KOLLOSE-631789 format. One record per atom (N, C-alpha, C): x, z, y; residue in three letters. Coordinates in steps of 0.2 Angstrom, whole numbers, padded with zeros to 4 digits, always signed. Atoms other than C-alpha are relative to their C-alpha. Last residue first. Layout:
# residues N
XZYALA
...
END
This chain:
# residues 275
+0006-0003+0003LEU
-0119-0059-0187LEU
-0006-0002+0004LEU
+0001+0003+0006TYR
-0103-0070-0183TYR
-0007+0003-0004TYR
-0002+0007+0002VAL
-0100-0069-0165VAL
-0002-0002-0006VAL
+0003+0005-0005ILE
-0109-0053-0159ILE
+0001-0007-0002ILE
+0007+0000+0000VAL
-0106-0043-0175VAL
-0003-0005+0005VAL
+0002+0003+0007ILE
-0088-0048-0177ILE
-0007-0001+0000ILE
-0001+0008-0001LEU
-0085-0045-0158LEU
-0002-0003-0006LEU
+0006+0002-0005ILE
-0092-0027-0160ILE
+0000-0008+0000ILE
+0006-0001+0004ALA
-0080-0024-0175ALA
-0006-0003+0004ALA
+0000+0006+0005ALA
-0065-0031-0165ALA
-0007+0000-0004ALA
+0001+0006-0003LEU
-0069-0019-0151LEU
-0001-0006-0005LEU
+0007+0000-0002ILE
-0070-0004-0162ILE
-0002-0007+0003ILE
+0004+0001+0006LEU
-0054-0009-0170LEU
-0007+0000+0001LEU
-0001+0007+0002ARG
-0045-0011-0153ARG
-0005-0001-0006ARG
+0004+0004-0005TYR
-0052+0006-0147TYR
+0000-0007-0002TYR
+0007-0001+0002ILE
-0045+0014-0163ILE
-0005-0004+0005ILE
+0001+0003+0006ALA
-0028+0007-0159ALA
-0008+0000-0002ALA
+0001+0007-0002PHE
-0029+0013-0141PHE
-0001-0004-0007PHE
+0006+0001-0004PRO
-0032+0031-0147PRO
-0001-0008+0002PRO
+0006+0000+0004VAL
-0018+0029-0160VAL
-0007-0001+0003VAL
+0002+0007+0001LEU
-0004+0024-0148LEU
-0007+0000-0004LEU
-0004+0005+0004LYS
+0002+0040-0139LYS
-0004-0006-0002LYS
+0005+0002+0005VAL
-0011+0052-0130VAL
+0003-0005-0006VAL
+0004-0005+0002ARG
+0001+0061-0119ARG
-0004-0002-0006ARG
-0004-0006+0002SER
+0016+0050-0115SER
-0004+0006-0004SER
-0003+0002+0006ILE
+0004+0035-0115ILE
+0005+0005-0003ILE
+0005-0001+0005LEU
-0007+0043-0101LEU
+0004-0001-0007LEU
+0002-0007+0001LYS
+0007+0046-0089LYS
-0004+0001-0006LYS
-0007-0003+0002LEU
+0014+0028-0090LEU
-0001+0007-0001LEU
-0001+0001+0007PHE
-0005+0022-0090PHE
+0007+0003-0002PHE
+0005-0004+0005PHE
-0009+0030-0074PHE
+0002-0001-0007PHE
-0002-0007+0000LYS
+0006+0023-0065LYS
-0004+0005-0005LYS
-0006-0001+0003ILE
+0001+0006-0070ILE
+0003+0007-0001ILE
+0000-0002+0007SER
-0017+0006-0066SER
+0007+0002-0003SER
+0004-0006+0000ILE
-0018+0005-0047ILE
+0001+0003-0007ILE
-0004-0005-0004LEU
-0004-0008-0046LEU
-0004+0007+0000LEU
-0006-0002+0004ALA
-0012-0018-0060ALA
+0003+0006+0004ALA
+0002-0004+0005PHE
-0029-0018-0050PHE
+0006+0002-0005PHE
+0003-0006-0002VAL
-0021-0025-0035VAL
-0002+0005-0005VAL
-0005-0004-0003PHE
-0010-0037-0043PHE
-0003+0006+0002PHE
-0004-0003+0006ALA
-0023-0044-0055ALA
+0005+0005+0003ALA
+0004-0005+0003SER
-0035-0047-0040SER
+0004+0004-0005SER
+0001-0005-0005ILE
-0022-0056-0030ILE
-0004+0006-0003ILE
-0006-0003+0000PHE
-0018-0067-0045PHE
+0000+0006+0005PHE
-0001-0003+0006GLY
-0036-0071-0048GLY
+0007+0004+0000GLY
+0004-0006+0000VAL
-0039-0075-0030VAL
+0001+0004-0006VAL
-0003-0005-0005ALA
-0024-0087-0030ALA
-0004+0007+0000ALA
-0006-0003+0002TYR
-0029-0096-0046TYR
+0003+0006+0005TYR
+0002-0004+0006PHE
-0047-0099-0040PHE
+0006+0004-0003PHE
+0004-0006-0003ALA
-0041-0105-0023ALA
-0001+0005-0006ALA
-0005-0004-0003PHE
-0029-0117-0032PHE
-0003+0007+0003PHE
-0001-0006+0004HIS
-0043-0124-0043HIS
+0005+0005+0003HIS
+0006-0005-0001ASP
-0048-0137-0030ASP
+0000+0006-0003ASP
-0001-0003-0006PRO
-0031-0145-0032PRO
-0005+0005+0003PRO
+0003+0003-0006ASN
-0037-0150-0049ASN
+0003+0005+0006ASN
+0002-0005-0005ILE
-0026-0143-0063ILE
-0002-0004+0006ILE
+0006-0002+0002HIS
-0025-0155-0079HIS
-0003+0005+0006HIS
+0004+0006+0000GLU
-0010-0165-0073GLU
-0007+0002-0001GLU
+0001+0001-0007TRP
-0001-0148-0070TRP
-0005-0006+0001TRP
+0007+0001-0001ASN
-0003-0143-0089ASN
-0002-0002+0008ASN
+0003+0004+0005LYS
+0015-0144-0094LYS
-0007-0002+0001LYS
-0004+0007+0000LEU
+0023-0139-0078LEU
-0004-0004-0005LEU
+0002+0003-0006LEU
+0010-0124-0076LEU
+0003-0007+0000LEU
+0007+0002+0001SER
+0012-0118-0094SER
-0002-0004+0006SER
+0001+0005+0005ILE
+0031-0118-0092ILE
-0007-0003-0001ILE
-0003+0006-0002GLY
+0031-0109-0076GLY
-0001-0006-0005GLY
+0004+0003-0005SER
+0019-0096-0082SER
+0002-0007+0002SER
+0006+0003+0003ALA
+0029-0093-0098ALA
-0005-0003+0005ALA
-0002+0006+0004GLY
+0045-0091-0088GLY
-0006-0003-0003GLY
-0001+0005-0005ALA
+0037-0079-0076ALA
+0002-0006-0003ALA
+0006+0003-0002MET
+0030-0070-0091MET
+0000-0005+0006MET
+0004+0004+0005ILE
+0046-0068-0099ILE
-0006-0003+0002ILE
-0003+0006+0001PRO
+0056-0063-0084PRO
-0004-0004-0005PRO
-0001+0004-0007VAL
+0044-0049-0078VAL
+0003-0007-0001VAL
+0006+0005-0001ALA
+0038-0044-0096ALA
+0001-0004+0007ALA
-0001+0006+0004MET
+0055-0037-0101MET
-0005-0005+0002MET
-0006+0004-0003ILE
+0054-0024-0087ILE
+0001-0007-0004ILE
+0002+0003-0007PHE
+0036-0019-0093PHE
+0006-0004+0003PHE
+0005+0005+0000THR
+0041-0017-0111THR
-0002-0003+0006THR
-0004+0006+0002PHE
+0057-0007-0107PHE
-0005-0006-0001PHE
-0004+0003-0006ASP
+0047+0005-0097ASP
+0004-0006-0002ASP
+0004+0003-0005SER
+0034+0007-0111SER
+0004-0003+0006SER
+0002+0007+0003ALA
+0047+0010-0124ALA
-0004-0004+0004ALA
-0005+0005+0000THR
+0054+0023-0113THR
-0001-0006-0003THR
-0001+0002-0007LYS
+0037+0031-0110LYS
+0006-0005+0000LYS
+0005+0004-0002HIS
+0033+0032-0129HIS
+0001-0003+0007HIS
+0006-0003-0002ASP
+0050+0039-0134ASP
-0005-0005+0003ASP
+0001-0002-0007LEU
+0062+0028-0142LEU
-0006+0004+0001LEU
-0002-0007-0003GLY
+0067+0030-0160GLY
+0000+0001+0007GLY
-0007+0001+0000LEU
+0066+0012-0168LEU
+0003+0007+0003LEU
-0003+0000+0006ILE
+0048+0016-0173ILE
+0008+0000+0000ILE
+0001-0007+0002VAL
+0044+0020-0155VAL
+0002+0001-0007VAL
-0005-0005-0003GLY
+0052+0004-0149GLY
-0001+0007-0003GLY
-0006+0002+0003GLY
+0042-0007-0161GLY
+0005+0005+0003GLY
+0000-0003+0007SER
+0026+0002-0156SER
+0007-0001-0003SER
+0000-0007+0000ILE
+0030-0001-0138ILE
+0000+0003-0007ILE
-0007-0002-0002THR
+0035-0019-0141THR
+0000+0008+0000THR
-0005+0001+0005ALA
+0019-0024-0151ALA
+0007+0003+0001ALA
+0002-0003+0006GLY
+0006-0015-0141GLY
+0006-0001-0005GLY
-0001-0007+0000SER
+0014-0020-0125SER
-0001+0004-0006SER
-0007-0001-0001ARG
+0014-0038-0130ARG
+0002+0007+0001ARG
-0002-0004-0006SER
-0004-0037-0136SER
+0008+0000+0000SER
-0004-0005+0003PHE
-0010-0044-0153PHE
+0003+0005+0005PHE
+0004-0005+0003GLY
-0025-0052-0146GLY
+0005+0005-0003GLY
+0005-0003-0004PRO
-0017-0069-0143PRO
-0004+0006-0003PRO
+0007+0001+0003TRP
-0003-0072-0155TRP
-0005+0004+0004TRP
+0002+0007-0001LEU
+0013-0073-0145LEU
-0007-0002-0003LEU
+0005+0000-0005SER
+0013-0054-0146SER
-0002-0007+0002SER
+0007+0000+0003LEU
+0021-0055-0163LEU
-0005-0001+0005LEU
+0002+0007+0002CYS
+0037-0062-0155CYS
-0007+0001-0002CYS
+0004+0002-0006GLN
+0039-0044-0146GLN
-0003-0007-0002GLN
+0007-0002+0001ILE
+0045-0038-0163ILE
-0005-0003+0005ILE
+0002+0004+0006LEU
+0061-0049-0161LEU
-0008+0002-0002LEU
+0002+0007-0002GLY
+0063-0042-0144GLY
-0002-0004-0006GLY
+0006-0001-0004ILE
+0062-0024-0150ILE
-0002-0007+0002ILE
+0005-0001+0006LYS
+0076-0029-0163LYS
-0007+0001+0004LYS
+0001+0006+0004PHE
+0086-0036-0149PHE
-0005+0001-0005PHE
+0004+0004-0004ALA
+0084-0020-0138ALA
-0001-0007-0003ALA
+0007-0002+0000LYS
+0089-0010-0153LYS
-0004-0004+0005LYS
+0003+0001+0006GLY
+0105-0019-0155GLY
-0007+0001+0000GLY
+0002+0007+0000TYR
+0109-0019-0137TYR
-0003-0002-0006TYR
-0005+0004+0003SER
+0108+0000-0137SER
-0002-0008+0000SER
+0002+0005+0004LEU
+0096+0010-0126LEU
+0006-0005-0002LEU
-0003-0001+0007GLU
+0103+0026-0119GLU
-0002-0005-0005GLU
-0007+0001+0000ASP
+0101+0020-0101ASP
+0003+0002-0007ASP
-0003+0007+0001LEU
+0083+0016-0104LEU
+0007+0000+0000LEU
-0001+0003-0006SER
+0079+0035-0106SER
+0003-0007-0002SER
+0005-0002-0005THR
+0072+0046-0120THR
+0001-0003+0007THR
-0001+0003-0006ILE
+0081+0039-0135ILE
-0006+0001+0005ILE
-0007-0001-0002ALA
+0083+0050-0150ALA
+0001-0004+0007ALA
-0003+0006-0002PRO
+0064+0053-0152PRO
+0008+0001+0002PRO
-0005-0001-0005ARG
+0061+0070-0160ARG
+0003-0007+0002ARG
+0003-0005-0003LYS
+0046+0068-0172LYS
+0004+0002+0007LYS
-0004-0006+0001PRO
+0053+0051-0177PRO
-0004+0006+0004PRO
-0005-0001-0005ALA
+0039+0038-0177ALA
+0003+0007-0001ALA
-0007-0001+0002PHE
+0032+0035-0194PHE
+0005+0001+0006PHE
+0000-0004+0006LYS
+0013+0039-0191LYS
+0008+0001-0002LYS
+0000-0007-0001ASP
+0014+0033-0173ASP
+0001+0004-0006ASP
-0005-0002-0005ALA
+0021+0016-0177ALA
-0001+0007+0001ALA
-0006-0001+0004ILE
+0009+0014-0192ILE
+0006+0002+0004ILE
+0001-0006+0004ILE
-0006+0016-0181ILE
+0006+0002-0004ILE
+0000-0006-0004MET
+0001+0004-0169MET
-0001+0006-0003MET
-0007-0001-0002TRP
+0004-0009-0182TRP
+0001+0006+0004TRP
-0003-0003+0006ILE
-0014-0007-0189ILE
+0008+0002+0001ILE
+0002-0007+0000ALA
-0021-0009-0171ALA
+0004+0003-0006ALA
-0004-0004-0005GLY
-0010-0025-0169GLY
-0002+0007-0001GLY
-0006-0001+0003VAL
-0018-0032-0186VAL
+0005+0004+0005VAL
-0001-0004+0006ILE
-0035-0029-0180ILE
+0007+0001-0002ILE
+0002-0007-0001LEU
-0034-0035-0162LEU
+0001+0005-0006LEU
-0005-0004-0004GLY
-0024-0050-0167GLY
-0002+0007+0002GLY
-0005-0001+0005ILE
-0037-0055-0180ILE
+0006+0004+0003ILE
+0002-0005+0004ILE
-0051-0053-0167ILE
+0005+0002-0005ILE
-0001-0007-0004VAL
-0041-0063-0154VAL
-0002+0006-0005VAL
-0007-0001+0001THR
-0040-0078-0167THR
+0002+0007+0004THR
-0001-0002+0007SER
-0059-0078-0169SER
+0008+0002-0001SER
+0002-0007+0002ILE
-0061-0076-0150ILE
+0002+0001-0007ILE
+0007+0000+0002PHE
-0051-0092-0146PHE
-0002+0007-0002PHE
+0004-0003-0006PHE
-0035-0096-0137PHE
-0007+0000-0002PHE
+0001-0008+0000LEU
-0025-0098-0153LEU
-0004+0003+0005LEU
+0003-0003+0006ASN
-0026-0117-0157ASN
-0001+0007+0000ASN
+0006+0004+0003GLU
-0022-0128-0142GLU
-0004+0003-0006GLU
+0005+0002-0005ASP
-0012-0116-0131ASP
-0006-0004-0003ASP
+0004-0006-0002ILE
-0003-0108-0146ILE
-0005-0002+0005ILE
+0004-0002+0006PHE
+0002-0125-0154PHE
-0004+0006+0002PHE
+0006+0004+0001ASP
+0008-0131-0137ASP
-0005+0002-0005ASP
+0004+0000-0006GLU
+0019-0116-0133GLU
-0006-0004-0001GLU
+0007+0001+0003PHE
+0026-0116-0151PHE
-0005+0001+0006PHE
+0001+0004+0006LEU
+0044-0120-0147LEU
-0007-0001-0002LEU
-0001+0007-0002VAL
+0045-0113-0129VAL
-0002-0005-0006VAL
+0005+0002-0004GLY
+0037-0096-0135GLY
+0000-0008+0002GLY
+0006+0001+0004PHE
+0048-0095-0150PHE
-0006-0002+0005PHE
-0002+0006+0004ILE
+0064-0096-0139ILE
-0007-0002-0004ILE
-0001+0005-0004GLY
+0057-0084-0126GLY
+0001-0007-0004GLY
+0007+0002-0002ALA
+0050-0072-0139ALA
+0001-0006+0005ALA
+0004+0002+0006PRO
+0068-0071-0147PRO
-0007-0003+0002PRO
-0003+0007+0003LEU
+0078-0071-0130LEU
-0005-0002-0006LEU
+0005+0006-0001ILE
+0067-0058-0121ILE
+0002-0006-0003ILE
+0007-0002+0001GLY
+0076-0042-0127GLY
-0005-0006+0000GLY
+0001+0000+0007VAL
+0093-0050-0128VAL
-0007+0002-0002VAL
-0001+0007+0003PHE
+0092-0054-0110PHE
-0001+0000-0007PHE
+0006+0004-0002VAL
+0084-0037-0104VAL
+0001-0007-0004VAL
+0005-0003+0004HIS
+0098-0027-0113HIS
-0006-0005+0001HIS
-0001+0002+0007GLY
+0111-0039-0105GLY
-0005+0003-0005GLY
+0003+0007+0001LEU
+0103-0037-0088LEU
+0001-0002-0007LEU
-0002+0005-0004ASN
+0108-0018-0088ASN
-0003-0007-0002ASN
+0004+0005+0002PHE
+0104-0001-0094PHE
+0001-0006+0005PHE
+0003+0003-0006LYS
+0119+0010-0091LYS
-0004-0006-0003LYS
+0007-0001+0001LYS
+0127+0023-0103LYS
-0004-0003+0007LYS
+0002+0001+0007SER
+0145+0019-0105SER
-0007+0000-0001SER
-0003+0007+0002ALA
+0149+0016-0086ALA
-0002-0001-0008ALA
-0008+0000+0001THR
+0138+0031-0082THR
+0002-0007-0002THR
-0003+0006+0003GLN
+0120+0032-0075GLN
+0007+0001-0001GLN
-0002-0001+0007GLY
+0113+0050-0072GLY
+0004-0006-0004GLY
-0003-0006+0001LYS
+0103+0045-0056LYS
+0002+0002-0008LYS
+0004-0005+0003ILE
+0100+0027-0056ILE
+0003+0006-0001ILE
-0003-0004+0005LYS
+0111+0017-0044LYS
-0005+0005-0002LYS
+0002-0007+0000TYR
+0104+0003-0034TYR
+0003+0004-0006TYR
+0002-0002-0007LEU
+0109-0014-0029LEU
-0003+0007+0001LEU
-0005-0004-0003GLY
+0119-0018-0045GLY
-0001+0002+0007GLY
-0004+0005-0004VAL
+0108-0032-0051VAL
+0005+0004+0004VAL
-0003+0005+0005LEU
+0100-0021-0065LEU
+0005-0005+0003LEU
-0006-0002+0004SER
+0099-0007-0053SER
+0003-0005-0005SER
-0006+0001-0004LEU
+0087-0017-0042LEU
+0007+0003-0003LEU
-0001+0008-0001ILE
+0075-0018-0056ILE
+0006-0001+0004ILE
-0003+0002+0007ARG
+0076+0001-0060ARG
+0002-0007+0000ARG
-0007-0003+0001LYS
+0073+0005-0042LYS
+0004-0002-0006LYS
-0005+0004-0004TRP
+0059-0008-0040TRP
+0007+0004+0000TRP
-0007-0002+0003MET
+0049+0000-0054MET
+0005-0004+0004MET
+0000-0007+0002VAL
+0032+0001-0045VAL
+0007+0002-0003VAL
+0001-0005-0006VAL
+0034-0015-0034VAL
+0000+0007-0003VAL
-0006+0000-0005VAL
+0042-0025-0048VAL
-0001+0005+0005VAL
-0005-0003+0004VAL
+0028-0020-0061VAL
+0006+0001+0005VAL
+0001-0007-0001ALA
+0015-0025-0048ALA
+0005+0004-0004ALA
-0002-0002-0007LEU
+0022-0042-0047LEU
-0001+0008+0001LEU
-0007+0000+0000ILE
+0020-0043-0066ILE
+0003+0002+0007ILE
-0002-0006+0003SER
+0002-0039-0064SER
+0007+0001-0001SER
+0002-0005-0005GLY
+0000-0053-0052GLY
+0001+0007-0003GLY
-0005-0001-0005LEU
+0010-0064-0063LEU
-0002+0005+0005LEU
-0004-0006+0002GLN
-0003-0061-0077GLN
+0006+0001+0005GLN
+0003-0006-0004VAL
-0014-0073-0067VAL
+0004+0006-0002VAL
-0002-0001-0007VAL
-0003-0087-0073VAL
-0002+0006+0004VAL
-0007-0002+0000ILE
-0006-0085-0091ILE
+0003+0001+0007ILE
-0001-0007+0004LYS
-0025-0084-0091LYS
+0007+0002-0001LYS
+0002-0005-0004PHE
-0025-0098-0078PHE
+0001+0007-0003PHE
-0006-0001-0005THR
-0015-0109-0089THR
-0002+0005+0005THR
-0005-0004+0004ASN
-0029-0107-0102ASN
+0006+0001+0004ASN
+0002-0007+0002ALA
-0042-0111-0090ALA
+0005+0004-0003ALA
+0000-0003-0006SER
-0033-0127-0084SER
-0002+0008-0001SER
-0008-0001-0001TYR
-0030-0133-0102TYR
+0001+0004+0007TYR
-0004-0004+0005GLN
-0048-0130-0107GLN
+0007+0001+0002GLN
-0003+0004+0005GLY
-0057-0138-0091GLY
+0004+0005-0005GLY
-0007+0001+0000LEU
-0059-0129-0075LEU
+0003-0004-0005LEU
-0001+0004-0006PHE
-0078-0131-0072PHE
+0008+0000+0001PHE
+0005+0004-0002GLU
-0085-0127-0089GLU
+0002-0004+0006GLU
-0002+0006+0002THR
-0069-0119-0095THR
-0005-0006+0002THR
-0004+0004-0005THR
-0073-0105-0084THR
+0002-0007-0002THR
+0000+0007+0002LYS
-0087-0099-0096LYS
+0004-0004+0005LYS
-0002+0004-0007LEU
-0089-0082-0087LEU
+0000-0007-0001LEU
+0003-0002-0006TRP
-0098-0072-0102TRP
+0001-0005+0006TRP
+0007-0003+0001LEU
-0094-0074-0120LEU
-0004+0001+0007LEU
+0004+0004+0005ASP
-0079-0086-0118ASP
-0007+0003-0001ASP
+0001+0006-0002ASP
-0072-0078-0102ASP
-0005-0004-0005ASP
+0004+0000-0006VAL
-0074-0060-0106VAL
-0002-0007+0002VAL
+0007-0003+0001ILE
-0067-0062-0123ILE
-0005-0001+0005ILE
+0004+0005+0004ILE
-0053-0074-0118ILE
-0007+0003-0002ILE
+0002+0006-0004MET
-0048-0062-0104MET
-0004-0005-0004MET
+0006-0002-0004HIS
-0048-0047-0116HIS
-0003-0005+0005HIS
+0006-0001+0004GLY
-0037-0056-0128GLY
-0006+0002+0004GLY
+0002+0007+0001THR
-0025-0061-0114THR
-0006+0000-0004THR
+0003+0002-0006SER
-0024-0042-0108SER
-0003-0007-0001SER
-0001+0007-0001SER
-0020-0036-0126SER
-0004-0003+0006SER
+0007+0002+0002VAL
-0025-0018-0130VAL
-0001-0008+0000VAL
-0001+0004+0006PRO
-0008-0010-0129PRO
-0006-0002-0003PRO
+0003-0004+0006ALA
-0012-0004-0111ALA
+0001-0004-0006ALA
-0005-0005+0002PHE
-0001-0012-0097PHE
-0002+0005-0006PHE
-0007+0002+0001GLU
-0010-0028-0095GLU
+0005+0005-0003GLU
-0002+0000+0007THR
-0027-0021-0098THR
+0007-0002-0001THR
+0001-0007+0003VAL
-0032-0015-0080VAL
+0003+0000-0007VAL
-0003-0005-0003GLY
-0024-0030-0071GLY
-0001+0007-0003GLY
-0007+0001+0001GLU
-0030-0043-0083GLU
+0004+0006+0003GLU
-0001-0001+0007VAL
-0048-0037-0083VAL
+0008-0001-0002VAL
+0001-0008+0001PHE
-0048-0035-0064PHE
+0002+0001-0007PHE
-0006-0003-0003GLY
-0040-0053-0062GLY
-0001+0008-0001GLY
-0005+0001+0005LEU
-0054-0060-0074LEU
+0007+0004+0003LEU
+0002-0003+0006ILE
-0067-0052-0063ILE
+0006+0000-0005ILE
-0001-0007-0001ILE
-0059-0058-0047ILE
-0001+0004-0006ILE
-0007-0001-0001ALA
-0058-0075-0053ALA
+0002+0007+0001ALA
-0003+0000+0006LYS
-0076-0074-0058LYS
+0007+0001-0001LYS
+0002-0007+0003ILE
-0081-0069-0041ILE
+0003+0000-0007ILE
-0006-0004-0002LEU
-0071-0085-0035LEU
-0002+0007-0002LEU
-0006+0001+0004ASP
-0083-0095-0045ASP
+0006+0004+0001ASP
+0001-0004+0006PHE
-0098-0086-0037PHE
+0006-0002-0005PHE
-0001-0007-0001PHE
-0092-0091-0020PHE
+0000+0003-0007PHE
+0003-0004-0005ASP
-0091-0110-0024ASP
+0001+0008-0001ASP
+0000-0007+0003MET
-0079-0122-0032MET
-0004+0004+0005MET
END
């Protein structure tokens, strides 16, 4: 593995870090950049390259932990969020019921997804369908959201958002796009839906990365470790820069601008790949 290969890891880390928190599909963007330009499968192999696209997201997840450390510590009783009461307290139970559906489906269909859905053609479908879902969410969102803080979230709504998160198992649909939209339809404001999405991402992406590493360990050459490490660090740095910006942006612009971007990107890909 040479210097230019590590540059590719930095680029993919940049793509992951910048797009993980926007509802545009970070995995979809990495597949697009890799398949059309970087071609990492040529020296990593398909399984190792696909595993990298999952594991590198841990860099972005670490950025969530750094930015939202107060809320995360409050989940284990090590920090008290201002305004929390015994009856209104976001806790590990909300996170558990939120990640349970996608966790179960992710384990059941991990092999199928890894072998059949990490392609530009499937990403295009995910971009289009996810964009439509986001437009619907903004159109039918309550004008005055009933839930403006995680501490007002019920277990029932957390579970429903978790069910909607299963859509993001399709590359290109976007985990944040699916869950933020679902949360908005269920009465959360855009920032609260985003906060819940990011916190859920910590355990579910850690689990997905661990499972993918275990299943594909035999396909990962020790020479690839440097590539993985550089991608991880790159994703962490760029995610740390972008996460606070996105949380402010989503409250102002909502979901439709991101949906329009997704539709434009899908149209460009159709022209490049099929015409």
